[in-house]
NULUMNU-551149 format. One record per residue (C-alpha): x, y, z; residue in three letters. Coordinates in Angstrom, 3 decimals, decimal comma, m for minus. Example, Ala and Ser with C-alpha at 12.3 -4.5 7.8 and 13.67 -1.06 7.14 Angstrom:
<recs>
         u         v         w  residu
    12,300    m4,500     7,800     ala
    13,670    m1,060     7,140     ser
</recs>
This chain:
<recs>
         u         v         w  residu
     0,000     0,000     0,000     met
     1,170     3,574    m0,602     pro
     2,280     5,731     2,288     arg
    m0,433     7,569     4,213     arg
     0,435    10,917     5,765     leu
    m1,849    13,211     7,759     val
    m0,658    16,734     8,476     thr
    m2,376    16,819    11,883     ser
    m0,396    13,817    13,131     asn
     2,554    14,518    15,413     thr
     4,876    12,414    13,248     asp
     3,977    14,190     9,986     phe
     7,219    16,156     9,706     ser
     9,353    13,016    10,024     thr
     7,116    11,029     7,689     ala
     7,170    13,840     5,124     phe
    10,977    14,014     5,169     asp
    11,091    10,247     4,677     asp
     8,753    10,581     1,686     leu
    10,930    13,185     0,004     ile
    14,071    11,134     0,556     asn
    12,652     7,659    m0,055     cys
    14,043     7,118    m3,562     lys
    17,589     5,916    m3,749     ser
    19,664     3,663    m5,963     val
    23,066     2,040    m5,708     asn
    24,968     5,034    m7,026     arg
    28,385     3,525    m6,407     tyr
    27,691     0,451    m8,536     tyr
    26,065     2,503   m11,302     ile
    28,839     5,098   m11,423     asn
    31,540     2,415   m11,451     glu
    29,916     0,545   m14,352     leu
    29,208     3,757   m16,302     val
    32,816     4,903   m15,883     ser
    34,034     1,602   m17,358     arg
    31,647     1,836   m20,309     ile
    32,668     5,410   m21,103     ile
    36,359     4,508   m20,866     ala
    35,803     1,576   m23,240     asp
    34,084     3,815   m25,807     val
    36,893     6,385   m25,563     ile
    39,527     3,674   m26,043     asp
    37,828     1,373   m28,561     ser
    35,224     3,540   m30,290     gly
    32,922     1,605   m32,606     asp
    34,167    m1,778   m31,354     leu
    32,937    m0,919   m27,855     ala
    29,572     0,205   m29,213     leu
    29,178    m3,065   m31,113     leu
    30,100    m5,109   m28,051     asp
    27,773    m3,303   m25,627     tyr
    24,914    m3,375   m28,124     thr
    25,242    m7,157   m28,427     arg
    25,345    m7,551   m24,641     arg
    22,569    m5,168   m23,652     phe
    20,195    m5,092   m26,636     asp
    20,571    m8,713   m27,782     phe
    21,114    m8,340   m31,526     phe
    24,027    m8,413   m33,940     asp
    24,731    m4,768   m34,854     pro
    27,114    m5,788   m37,645     ile
    24,332    m7,679   m39,391     glu
    21,666    m5,006   m38,862     ile
    23,858    m1,930   m38,634     gly
    24,063     0,714   m35,926     leu
    22,916     3,516   m38,222     ser
    19,282     3,732   m39,270     ile
    19,235     4,787   m42,912     asp
    16,685     6,727   m44,949     asn
    15,184     3,587   m46,483     ala
    14,337     2,175   m43,053     glu
    12,930     5,525   m41,945     ile
    10,760     5,884   m45,057     lys
     9,465     2,321   m44,650     ala
     8,486     3,051   m41,037     ala
     6,721     6,258   m42,049     val
     4,805     4,378   m44,742     ala
     3,521     1,898   m42,164     arg
     1,955     4,652   m40,030     ile
    m1,796     4,966   m40,550     asp
    m3,194     8,344   m41,550     ser
    m4,908     9,078   m38,219     asp
    m1,693     8,474   m36,297     thr
     0,276    10,654   m38,698     arg
    m2,290    13,428   m38,318     lys
    m1,961    13,165   m34,527     ser
     1,823    13,461   m34,798     leu
     1,517    16,425   m37,140     glu
    m0,918    18,160   m34,773     leu
     1,543    17,627   m31,937     ala
     4,350    19,061   m34,072     val
     2,266    22,109   m34,952     glu
     1,407    22,870   m31,328     arg
     4,882    22,192   m29,931     ile
     6,491    24,341   m32,632     glu
     4,034    27,177   m32,061     asn
     4,757    27,252   m28,323     phe
     8,531    26,996   m28,617     his
     8,861    29,462   m31,488     arg
     7,524    32,140   m29,145     arg
    10,476    31,481   m26,821     gln
    13,068    32,700   m29,330     leu
    15,047    35,475   m27,618     pro
    15,932    38,797   m29,209     lys
    19,315    40,469   m29,449     asp
    19,662    43,917   m27,933     phe
    22,149    46,771   m28,036     glu
    22,642    49,759   m25,747     ile
    24,326    52,641   m27,533     asn
    25,258    55,266   m24,985     glu
    25,908    58,896   m25,866     met
    29,051    58,720   m23,707     leu
    30,915    56,682   m26,334     gly
    30,251    53,195   m24,969     val
    28,221    50,549   m26,783     arg
    27,267    47,145   m25,327     val
    25,148    44,370   m26,773     ser
    24,006    40,807   m26,347     met
    23,394    38,514   m29,295     arg
    22,075    34,963   m29,366     trp
    23,260    32,057   m31,503     ser
    22,465    28,354   m31,718     ala
    24,895    25,634   m30,731     ile
    26,239    23,630   m33,678     asn
    25,174    20,106   m32,785     ser
    23,081    18,244   m30,243     val
    22,592    14,633   m29,245     gly
    18,978    13,652   m28,587     leu
    18,603    10,634   m26,306     tyr
    15,251     8,878   m26,632     val
    14,403     5,997   m24,258     pro
    13,501     2,750   m25,948     gly
    13,601     0,019   m23,321     gly
    10,307    m0,718   m21,569     thr
     8,313     1,568   m23,898     ala
     8,680     3,665   m27,043     ala
     8,399     7,440   m26,808     tyr
     7,756     9,277   m30,080     pro
     6,572    12,186   m27,942     ser
    10,085    12,498   m26,483     ser
    11,474    12,682   m30,014     val
     9,288    15,697   m30,725     leu
     9,902    17,402   m27,391     met
    13,679    17,127   m27,714     asn
    14,206    17,721   m31,414     ser
    11,730    20,494   m32,242     leu
    13,135    23,123   m29,830     pro
    16,609    22,356   m31,181     ala
    15,397    22,795   m34,744     lys
    13,629    26,057   m33,904     ile
    16,742    27,351   m32,121     ala
    18,733    26,773   m35,297     gly
    20,861    23,747   m34,347     val
    22,103    22,422   m37,693     ser
    23,041    18,862   m36,649     arg
    20,531    16,896   m34,574     arg
    21,612    13,343   m33,763     val
    19,220    10,845   m32,182     met
    20,270     7,853   m30,094     met
    17,608     5,249   m29,361     val
    18,091     1,754   m27,902     pro
    16,432    m0,998   m29,946     thr
    16,116    m4,219   m27,911     pro
    16,350    m7,245   m30,221     asp
    17,140    m4,826   m33,043     gly
    13,538    m3,661   m33,320     val
    12,803     0,056   m33,499     val
     9,328     1,475   m33,062     asn
     7,805     2,841   m36,280     asp
     6,314     5,808   m34,446     leu
     9,717     6,818   m33,083     val
    11,170     6,868   m36,592     leu
     8,132     8,661   m37,991     ala
     8,374    11,318   m35,284     ala
    12,098    11,758   m35,995     ala
    11,376    12,125   m39,711     his
     8,614    14,693   m39,181     ile
    10,740    16,621   m36,670     ala
    13,722    16,777   m39,029     gly
    16,308    14,704   m37,144     val
    19,536    14,460   m39,195     asn
    21,035    11,185   m37,920     glu
    19,578     8,190   m36,074     ile
    21,603     5,472   m34,340     trp
    20,278     2,299   m32,689     arg
    22,463     2,714   m29,613     ile
    21,327     3,112   m26,017     gly
    22,600     3,399   m22,477     gly
    25,823     4,922   m21,200     ala
    27,608     3,860   m24,392     gln
    25,330     6,128   m26,447     ala
    26,109     9,080   m24,189     ile
    29,851     8,341   m24,445     ala
    29,673     8,173   m28,256     ala
    27,899    11,524   m28,387     leu
    30,349    13,165   m25,998     ala
    33,645    11,796   m27,308     tyr
    32,856    10,550   m30,809     gly
    33,966     7,314   m32,455     thr
    35,293     6,307   m35,857     gln
    31,815     6,692   m37,385     thr
    29,997     9,030   m34,983     ile
    31,036    12,679   m34,756     thr
    30,825    14,115   m31,259     lys
    28,219    16,766   m30,402     val
    28,232    19,935   m28,319     asp
    25,335    19,099   m26,017     lys
    23,257    16,077   m24,976     ile
    19,589    16,274   m23,999     val
    16,823    13,824   m23,242     gly
    15,697    11,550   m20,397     pro
    16,944     8,035   m19,697     gly
    17,381     5,441   m16,976     asn
    19,786     5,674   m14,038     ala
    22,738     4,609   m16,228     tyr
    22,013     7,254   m18,853     val
    21,652     9,902   m16,157     thr
    24,946     8,869   m14,531     ala
    26,658     8,944   m17,933     ala
    25,375    12,453   m18,633     lys
    26,722    13,574   m15,281     gln
    30,071    11,926   m16,080     his
    30,529    13,661   m19,463     val
    29,286    17,069   m18,339     phe
    32,040    19,591   m19,027     gly
    33,180    17,727   m22,112     lys
    29,725    18,522   m23,490     val
    26,736    20,405   m22,174     gly
    23,691    18,573   m20,829     ile
    20,121    19,640   m20,196     asp
    19,616    18,192   m16,711     asn
    19,885    14,999   m14,694     leu
    16,339    13,795   m15,141     ala
    15,147    11,020   m12,856     gly
    12,055     8,793   m12,875     pro
     8,719    10,463   m13,587     ser
     6,704    12,172   m10,833     glu
     3,174    13,436   m10,436     ile
     1,531    15,281    m7,570     leu
    m2,235    15,710    m7,786     val
    m4,012    18,228    m5,576     val
    m7,693    17,294    m5,556     ala
   m10,781    18,198    m3,568     asp
   m13,807    15,974    m2,934     ala
   m15,673    17,375    m5,940     gln
   m13,592    15,219    m8,289     asn
   m14,435    11,817    m9,699     asn
   m12,023     9,520    m7,789     pro
   m11,555     7,347   m10,888     his
   m10,269    10,338   m12,862     trp
    m7,694    11,122   m10,184     ile
    m6,713     7,465    m9,884     ala
    m5,913     7,228   m13,584     thr
    m3,914    10,460   m13,408     asp
    m1,754     8,986   m10,646     leu
    m1,241     5,770   m12,595     leu
    m0,415     7,660   m15,791     ser
     3,010     8,424   m14,362     gln
     3,382     5,303   m12,199     ala
     3,270     3,157   m15,352     glu
     6,451     4,794   m16,664     his
     8,914     3,225   m14,251     asp
     8,972     1,182   m11,017     pro
    10,871     4,145    m9,511     leu
     8,250     6,697   m10,597     ala
     6,351     8,488    m7,849     gln
     2,654     9,412    m7,687     ala
     1,309    11,508    m4,794     ile
    m2,226    12,614    m3,977     leu
    m2,783    15,620    m1,702     val
    m6,343    16,302    m0,537     thr
    m8,172    17,877     2,375     asp
   m10,806    15,121     2,483     asp
   m10,044    11,731     4,078     lys
   m13,092     9,990     2,596     ala
   m12,140    11,162    m0,890     phe
    m8,572     9,942    m0,322     ala
    m9,944     6,494     0,514     asn
   m12,109     6,533    m2,616     ser
    m9,118     7,364    m4,804     val
    m7,067     4,593    m3,187     ala
    m9,836     2,111    m3,962     thr
   m10,131     3,398    m7,528     ala
    m6,384     2,979    m8,055     val
    m6,708    m0,696    m7,114     glu
    m9,610    m1,084    m9,562     asp
    m7,643     0,417   m12,443     his
    m4,341    m1,282   m11,649     leu
    m5,610    m4,753   m12,500     val
    m6,673    m3,618   m15,969     thr
    m3,364    m1,981   m16,964     leu
    m1,080    m3,787   m19,427     pro
     1,886    m2,367   m17,500     arg
     0,520    m3,483   m14,137     ile
     3,824    m4,866   m12,872     glu
     5,569    m1,505   m13,319     ile
     2,686     0,680   m12,122     ala
     1,916    m1,501    m9,118     glu
     5,487    m1,471    m7,845     lys
     5,693     2,289    m8,273     ser
     2,416     2,851    m6,414     trp
     3,117     0,374    m3,609     arg
     6,709     1,439    m2,921     val
     6,845     5,139    m3,771     tyr
     3,213     6,271    m3,939     gly
     1,710     8,435    m1,215     ala
    m1,548     9,988    m0,049     ile
    m1,343    13,136     2,059     ile
    m4,437    14,361     3,889     val
    m4,367    17,971     5,053     thr
    m6,598    19,847     7,466     gln
    m7,318    22,522     4,854     ser
    m6,418    23,668     1,357     met
    m4,329    26,462     2,888     glu
    m1,683    23,926     3,943     glu
    m1,172    22,567     0,461     ile
     1,008    25,180    m1,324     pro
     3,804    24,805     1,234     glu
     3,723    21,013     0,828     ile
     3,859    21,311    m2,954     val
     6,747    23,777    m2,874     asn
     8,760    21,493    m0,585     arg
     8,250    18,511    m2,892     ile
     8,847    20,586    m6,071     ala
     7,185    17,963    m8,291     pro
     7,836    17,360   m11,959     glu
     4,108    17,360   m12,839     his
     1,525    19,146   m10,700     leu
    m2,217    18,799   m11,269     glu
    m4,522    21,238    m9,474     leu
    m7,927    19,574    m9,731     ala
    m9,688    22,066    m7,505     ile
   m12,334    24,784    m7,756     ala
    m9,895    27,689    m8,202     asp
    m6,642    26,280    m9,599     pro
    m5,354    29,637   m10,834     glu
    m5,377    31,095    m7,327     ala
    m3,383    28,195    m5,893     met
    m1,010    28,184    m8,868     ala
     0,039    31,724    m7,936     leu
     1,282    30,324    m4,624     gln
     3,362    27,578    m6,272     ile
     6,966    28,541    m6,948     arg
     8,498    25,119    m7,457     his
     6,972    22,773   m10,031     ala
     8,113    21,621   m13,448     gly
     4,709    22,066   m15,094     ala
     1,291    22,913   m13,649     ile
    m1,974    21,539   m15,047     phe
    m4,979    23,655   m14,124     leu
    m8,468    22,319   m13,465     gly
   m10,334    19,034   m13,481     arg
   m10,199    18,592   m17,263     phe
    m6,443    18,989   m17,714     thr
    m4,643    15,678   m17,128     pro
    m0,873    15,519   m17,436     val
    m1,290    13,343   m20,538     ala
    m2,295    16,436   m22,545     leu
     1,047    18,006   m21,751     gly
     2,902    14,770   m22,390     asp
     1,817    14,761   m26,010     tyr
     0,536    17,921   m27,631     leu
    m0,552    20,785   m25,406     ala
     2,573    22,672   m26,511     gly
     4,914    23,184   m23,525     pro
     7,800    20,762   m23,236     asn
     7,387    17,524   m21,309     his
    11,092    17,162   m20,491     val
    10,863    18,520   m16,959     leu
    12,993    18,789   m13,801     pro
    12,590    15,861   m11,407     thr
    13,704    14,843    m7,914     ala
    13,083    18,305    m6,460     gly
    15,255    20,084    m9,035     thr
    12,282    22,264   m10,015     ala
    13,554    24,399    m7,122     arg
    16,279    25,678    m9,447     phe
    15,631    24,466   m12,996     ser
    12,962    24,518   m15,691     ser
    11,505    22,551   m18,584     ala
    13,539    21,946   m21,731     leu
    13,192    24,936   m24,046     ser
    14,686    26,751   m27,006     val
    17,104    28,383   m24,552     phe
    18,752    24,996   m23,934     asp
    19,961    24,994   m27,542     phe
    21,195    28,573   m27,641     met
    23,879    30,668   m26,024     lys
    24,565    34,369   m26,001     tyr
    27,643    36,470   m26,606     thr
    28,104    39,981   m25,274     thr
    30,033    42,774   m26,991     thr
    31,617    45,911   m25,593     val
    32,831    48,832   m27,712     ala
    34,318    52,083   m26,440     ala
    35,682    55,073   m28,331     asp
    38,242    57,489   m26,792     pro
    35,468    59,495   m25,174     lys
    33,914    56,380   m23,662     gly
    37,260    55,115   m22,371     leu
    37,969    58,481   m20,775     ala
    34,589    58,336   m19,068     tyr
    34,780    54,771   m17,689     leu
    38,553    54,365   m17,492     gly
    39,318    56,055   m14,148     pro
    36,783    53,912   m12,325     ala
    38,109    50,764   m14,012     ala
    41,654    51,715   m12,969     ile
    40,577    52,282    m9,384     lys
    38,775    48,929    m9,153     leu
    41,733    47,095   m10,701     ala
    44,120    48,673    m8,198     glu
    41,839    47,684    m5,333     met
    42,107    44,065    m6,507     glu
    45,876    44,298    m6,850     gly
    45,814    43,676   m10,601     leu
    48,218    46,298   m11,893     ser
    48,325    45,058   m15,500     ala
    44,540    45,444   m15,661     his
    44,864    49,044   m14,467     ala
    47,799    49,745   m16,772     arg
    45,982    48,430   m19,879     ser
    43,376    51,148   m19,335     val
    45,667    53,902   m18,125     ala
    48,101    53,583   m21,050     ile
    45,301    54,342   m23,500     arg
    44,161    57,383   m21,572     ile
    47,677    58,762   m21,023     glu
    48,933    58,039   m24,570     gln
    45,922    58,290   m26,866     pro
</recs>
């Protein structure tokens, strides 16, 4: 059974801390294995990729090939029925429309005093897009990762996707084709991250790696950070649903399970001010669990990491939400907008009883690659900004140098950096 917490109980604070810290994995073992894999790829390149693909994905990559060519992509696209293609195209349209509005603008400040400063944005050259492909296929992740990169202006977009038994999902390839991915490789795990970061004989390294993955992929991204950029260290999926007693408990139950079915380590939490409603949702979860194809995954997630928190009032809830800083937050209450104004830490907020997280997962528009494990306290969803960087410029004429120079000299002298001071003073004294 999931954890039950009641804010009026004397042990709530301890129980709540335990809930926040309950997820842990054997980091030492994972980091040790990932370090070995990355070292192998650096040393042996393609040979290491072939070996790890045989071991972990159970197919002969020499026979099938690590690269997915245009013929295979076109064949997959042709197998997609028209309704599915239209759904993908609608998702593309909405995701592009939302992210295109994020494009930043350059600016310049031209002062009358002879000093001009500016900031200009440019896209990174290349990006690696990691798309999970183990327990499920995620064409939606293809769109969410690749479209912002395309809109930002990244010219080379390389997709890595694991293909157990050599089989790749048609929808994943169709989504990559529609989203304009340049290269696709049937490589997964830490070895895919290493290939993207360091390159091999056939794979050219990239500048940044984005996209969610399992604990090994996350550890690998952390390992290569600095050699390349990364988006974040995404963990298993999370959902927190705030619901009052006016909801249909079956609706809320399915919302909780929608994230629990992702991963045994996923976490689903219900927060409500009504104990009877909490019990109804718990019963409804059990009813729906037995009908899910992914029952083994969802059940473990719900039993081990799930939680129900009962508060004395709705006024207690914003503080609880902000402390958890969930990836997905549903506010299925009478006035969701008012509570949303009190939430500072959440990856994405879904307002009202008719807005399940699943809308955002696929085609609402905002990105579904979100901060997890409490990192919404300091990070945000994947966006166009993740694929861009800015450069500043400074220009001064003699008048501008004469105006700012004395202060620059003084500050340099205060820091004991005489060459700094001299580089300014020499221009003022000997124009």
